[in-house]
N, C-alpha and C positions, 0 to 999 in steps of 0.2 A: 368548745368553737366546732361548728359542725367541718366535716370533711368538703374539700370543693370536691365537686363532679365535671367530669371533662365531657362538654356539648357535642353532640354531633356536629357534622361539618353539611354545609348547607354549597349544593355544587354551584357554580356560577349563573348556569341557565336558569334555574330554579329561581336565584337571588333574583334575576334582571327582570321577573315577572312582578315582583313588590316590591322594585326601587320606589315607585311615586308612593304607596305609604309607609314604607317601613324607614326611609331614608330621613332623618333629620340633622336638621343643621347643626355646622359645628358648634361647640359651648366657647363663649366669650369670657376670658378673664374679667375681674373688675379692675379697673383703674384706679390709681388716686384721684381726687379730687379736681387735683392741679396738673394735671400729667397732660403734657402735650401729646393730643390724637393726631398723627400723620392723616394727611387726606385720604379715602379709601382707593385703591386703584380701580380703573373703567373694568370692568369685566368683558373678558375675551367674546366675540361673540362666535355663537355656536350655531352651526347648519341647522336648517331644518330637519334632516334625514342623511345618518353618516351611513358611509359605503366601504364594505373594504373586500377585498380578497383571504381568503384563508382555507389550510388545509381540512381534512375530513375532522382530524382529532379538534380544531378551535385555535391554532394557532396563525395568526396572521402571516401572509406571503410577505416577503422583502419587498419593499417600498420604497420609491425613490422619488423626490420633487426634481422636473426638470422642464425649465424654461414655463413654469406654471402652470404644469400637468405632473399629476400622478402617473407613475407607472408601477405595477407590478410586475416581480421577476417568478414564474413558474418554470416549470420541466418538462418534455413532452411524456405524455403518459400520466401524468402525475391528476390526480382527481381534484379539484376544487370546490366551492360553496362561495355562494354571495352572502354576506352578514349585511344587513340592515338596519338602522335603530333609529326610531322614532325620539328626536331629543325636546317633542313638543308636549302640553298636556292634551291634547286633542288629538281625534285621528286623524292618518294621513292616508291618501290613495298612493301607491308607487307603482309607477309602467315601467318595465323592467326591460331592456335590451340586451344581446349577447354577441358579438358580431353582426350588428344592426338587426338580428331578428328577436320578435318578441319570443321571451320565456313562456309566454302562455300560448300562444298560436302557432308561432312558428314562421310566422310571416314576418315582412320586414314592417323596421317600426312605425307605427303610424297610432298618436293619440285619439282621431275621432275613430276608428273602427276597433280598438282594441280594448279586452279590461286588462286589470290590474291587481295588484295586491294590498291589504288594508291594515295598514299596522296600527293597534292599538298604543295608547298614550305613552310614553316613557316605554314601549313594548321595542322587543329585538326578536328579528328572525332571519333565519337563515333559509336559503333557496339553494339546492341540491341538482337542478336541473331544469331541462326544459319540459315541459306539463305535456304528461301523455293523456292521462285525464283524473279525476278527483280523487284518485287513491294513489296516483303513479309519476313516475319523471322517470327522462334519460339523462343520467348522471352530465356533470358537467367536467368535461375530461380535454387537459391540453395535448394537441394533437400537431402536425405538420399543416400548414397553412392547408393544403389541397386536400386533405383527408377531414377540414373540418365542415359542420352544418351546415355552415352559411353558405362555404364555399360549395357543395355537393348541389344545394339548391339554386344554385347559380349568380351569387353576388359575393364573390372573394376579395371585393374592393374593402369590405367592411371589418374582415378579419382582425381582430386585436383591440376591439375598442369595448366596454360596458356601458353601457348610459342609463340615466333613471330621470323620472321625470315623477316629480311629488306634487301632489292637489292638495289643497285643505278642502275641508267639509264646510259645506253649507251650514249656518250659523242654526238655522231653522232645523235642518237634519240632524246637527249636533246634539240640540236641546230634547230633539225627538229619543234621540238614542241612551240617554243620559237618563231621559225618564224611563225608560222604557228598564234598564239596568236595575233604577230605584225600585220600580213595580215589583221586577222579579230577577232573582238572583239568575245573574250570566251561567250560561254552558260551562262545560269544562273548557278550559283552552284550545283552538284547535293551531296546527302547527302554523299553516300562510294560509289565512282567509284571505278569501278575494270576492270581487264582485262583475258585472258584467258595465263597466263604467264608457265614458262617450266625452268628447273634447279633441281640441286640436290647438296647437299652438308652435311657433319657431324650433326648431329641435337643433341640437347640437350637431356637425357635423359628422356622419357615418354613423353617428348611434341612432337615429332616425331614421332612416333614406328617405322612408315614403311620407313624412309628415311636412316636407318642405312642397311650396306651392308649386302649380302646374306651371306658371309661368318661370320659376327657378328652374324647372328641371325641362322647360325648353332652352331656355340660357345655357342650362350646362350640357344640353346635346348638342346644340349649337356649336358652343365652345370644345367639346371633342371631337365634333367632325372635322371643324379646321382644321385641330392639331393634327388630326390624323393623314389629312389631305398636305401637311406644309411640309417640306423638304427637313428632311436628317439633319441636324447641327453636325457640325462638322467638327472633330478632336482636335484639330489645330487652334493657335491663340490668335484671336483675333484682332483685326486692326489696332483695337482700342487695348490691348493688353491683358484681355482678359480671356481666360476658359472658358468653356460654357459649363452650365451649373449640371453638377454631377445628379445621378437620376435620383429617386427617394430609397431610402433604404429599404426592401423587401422583410414583411415581418416573415420572422421563424417560427411563432405558435398561433394557432386558431382551436377553437374549441369544438371538441367531437360530439357527436350524440351518442351519449355512452349507453351503459349498460342499465337496465331497470332499477328501479329504487321505489321501496314503498315511502309514499308522501301524500297524508290526508287533507284533504282540505272540503269548505264546506263554501256555497256564495251568503254572502250579506249586504245588505242593500246601504248603500252609500250617494251620495251628492255632494256635488265638487261645486266648491265657492266661487269658483271660473270656470266653466265650461270650456273654454277655449285657449287658457292663458297656463299653464305650471307656475305653479307656486316659488318652484326651485329648481335647479339643473345639476345633475352629478354625471360629471365624465370621467373614466380612468382606462387607461391604457393596459397594456401588458403582454409579455414578449420572452423571449428565454435571456439569459444572462449577458449570452455573447450577441444579441438581436439590439439588449440595452447598451450593452459596451460598444455598439457599431453606430448609434443615435451620438455617440460621444457622452452617455450617463455612466457616471464612475460608479460602477458594481464591485463592491468590496466582496474578495473569496472567502468564504465562509473560515473560520479559526478553527484549524485540529482540535478534535476531540483529544482532551486532557486526560492524565492519568488521576485518578480518584486519591484524592488527598486524604490523608485522617483529617476529621475536623478538629477545631479546637476545643478545648474544656474549660468552662465555668469556675467548677471547683477542683481544679486537680489535685491541691491535696495543702499543705503548708508551708507557710512560708520559710524555704532555706536560705541562709545564704548564696551570693555567687560565686564561682570560680574564683580563685587566685590567679 
């Protein structure tokens, strides 16, 4: 009998690139001819693209679901990345904003004038910062809101949100892309390929502030002006027995325009299936643990580091009788 060999470990980041062709379906055990077969459970719907905030080492930041929204907890000064995963068999484009600012152009989020990143089928991508050039980004780093990139650019009201608009590819363009790949082997994978796209759609609040219509912006401005001219509410209990509603909890974290980091990309051709309407939206929020707790989110304290305990051994010796 030949001795067994240990196989080299494949890093998770590399394995993700070959999941589409390397992962097979689970083996099914053979059932008796007349055995009762239970009805299969309905598969859980998976989003077109998944989004998470993670530390540079690849560990997802603590997350909490609150009133239907997903919140991530960060610490001031901590660097973080965005991880996006394409859960479909076709290429998609993702237009991303952090604190309402497009991560490529740095301008307020707007689908029509801004370009996005392209995700290959089943691929996972890490975005490390605001793009400075084809080779470099300014790292995402948590800061106080006043020092955030968005606040320094004049839009502090959008701090604390990450938005993603997802666009599927035009079928004819997708067929062309597949034929080109079949005719010639693809070049080595590039970290974050992107293209200059166009399109427009209704946006999630704060994530894409420039994507709303002019009429909506006029209404918002009129409401803000009316609110400024209205008298300040009294803090006393009113005739109806109700106190005025408290002001919204201020956010304690924003995202700073951090240090330069190498991150090479190149432009590729991509045509959206629907130019003016994304196929999916993703919106997540972040704050410090204290800021999340102030919003009523239960944030469990991390467990204290445990002492290293000796590991149990599967073959410690022979079976001696127990003590009497």
